[in-house]
C-alpha positions in Angstrom: 16.8 67.7 -41.4 13.1 66.6 -39.5 10.8 68.7 -38.8 11.0 70.5 -42.0 14.1 71.9 -41.8 16.7 72.3 -45.2 20.3 72.9 -44.6 21.4 74.5 -47.7 25.1 74.6 -48.9 25.8 78.5 -50.2 29.7 77.9 -51.2 33.0 77.5 -50.4 36.0 79.5 -49.3 39.6 78.2 -50.1 42.5 77.7 -48.2 45.3 75.4 -48.3 44.6 74.3 -44.6 41.4 75.7 -43.4 37.5 74.3 -44.9 34.7 77.5 -45.5 31.5 76.5 -46.3 29.1 79.0 -46.2 25.4 77.0 -45.6 22.2 79.4 -45.7 18.7 77.3 -42.9 16.0 76.9 -44.0 12.6 76.3 -41.7 9.4 74.8 -43.4 10.8 76.5 -47.0 11.5 80.5 -45.7 14.8 81.4 -44.7 16.4 81.4 -41.1 20.5 82.1 -40.9 23.0 82.3 -42.4 27.0 80.7 -40.9 30.4 80.3 -42.0 31.0 77.7 -41.2 35.2 76.5 -41.0 37.3 73.1 -40.0 41.3 72.7 -40.2 42.2 70.3 -42.0 46.0 69.1 -42.0 45.9 66.1 -45.7 49.3 64.5 -44.6 47.7 64.0 -40.8 45.6 60.4 -40.8 42.3 59.5 -39.6 41.3 63.0 -41.3 39.7 63.0 -44.6 38.2 66.1 -46.6 34.6 64.6 -45.9 35.0 64.3 -42.3 36.9 68.4 -42.1 33.1 69.3 -44.7 31.0 67.2 -42.5 32.6 69.4 -39.9 32.0 72.4 -41.0 28.8 71.7 -42.3 28.0 71.1 -37.8 30.0 74.4 -37.5 27.9 76.7 -39.8 24.9 74.8 -38.0 26.1 75.2 -34.8 26.2 79.3 -35.5 22.9 79.6 -37.5 21.5 77.5 -34.2 23.6 79.9 -32.7 22.2 83.0 -34.0 18.2 81.9 -33.0 19.3 81.6 -29.3 18.8 77.7 -30.0 20.7 76.4 -26.7 21.2 79.7 -25.8 22.8 77.8 -22.0 25.0 76.5 -23.0 27.3 80.0 -23.7 26.2 80.7 -20.8 29.7 79.7 -18.3 27.8 79.5 -14.9 24.5 77.9 -16.2 27.1 75.2 -18.1 30.0 74.7 -15.0 26.8 74.0 -12.7 25.2 71.5 -15.4 28.5 69.7 -15.3 28.5 69.6 -11.1 24.7 68.5 -11.0 24.8 65.5 -14.1 28.9 65.1 -15.1 31.7 63.6 -14.6 35.5 63.7 -15.2 37.0 60.9 -15.8 41.0 59.9 -16.5 41.4 58.1 -20.2 44.3 57.4 -21.5 44.8 56.6 -26.0 45.1 53.5 -26.6 47.0 54.1 -29.7 50.0 56.8 -28.4 49.0 56.5 -24.8 48.5 60.0 -23.9 46.1 60.2 -20.7 43.3 63.0 -20.8 40.1 63.5 -18.3 36.8 63.6 -20.9 33.7 64.3 -19.1 30.3 61.5 -18.7 27.1 61.5 -17.8 26.7 60.4 -14.4 23.7 58.6 -15.2 26.1 56.9 -18.2 27.9 54.2 -17.6 28.8 53.9 -21.6 32.2 53.3 -22.6 34.7 55.9 -24.4 34.9 56.5 -28.4 37.9 54.1 -30.1 40.6 54.7 -28.9 39.4 56.7 -25.2 39.1 53.8 -22.1 39.1 54.7 -18.8 42.2 54.1 -17.1 
């Protein structure tokens, strides 16, 4: 992390399909917060490796540490989120090119970027 922060692995839990890992957040060498990150992992599903599940658990722990500190607290306010979406975002119908599954995905109004594979705008 670029500004002197460090998310340090503290240990992991054990479950058949749930990866849980304990992390502590340090800023400039001082303890700030600690949280457990988790992610469901199914080894038989394609596309999800154990490493990706561990990385997702790490991201989940960082999100929880930041939530403890009030960082981006507006994102937990449903009224703020609804207003932001109305002002800055649009919902676009997309299709998964592999499964033909269709769903609406959100993107910024000022972004014409394509959605990542396998999604395409219908």
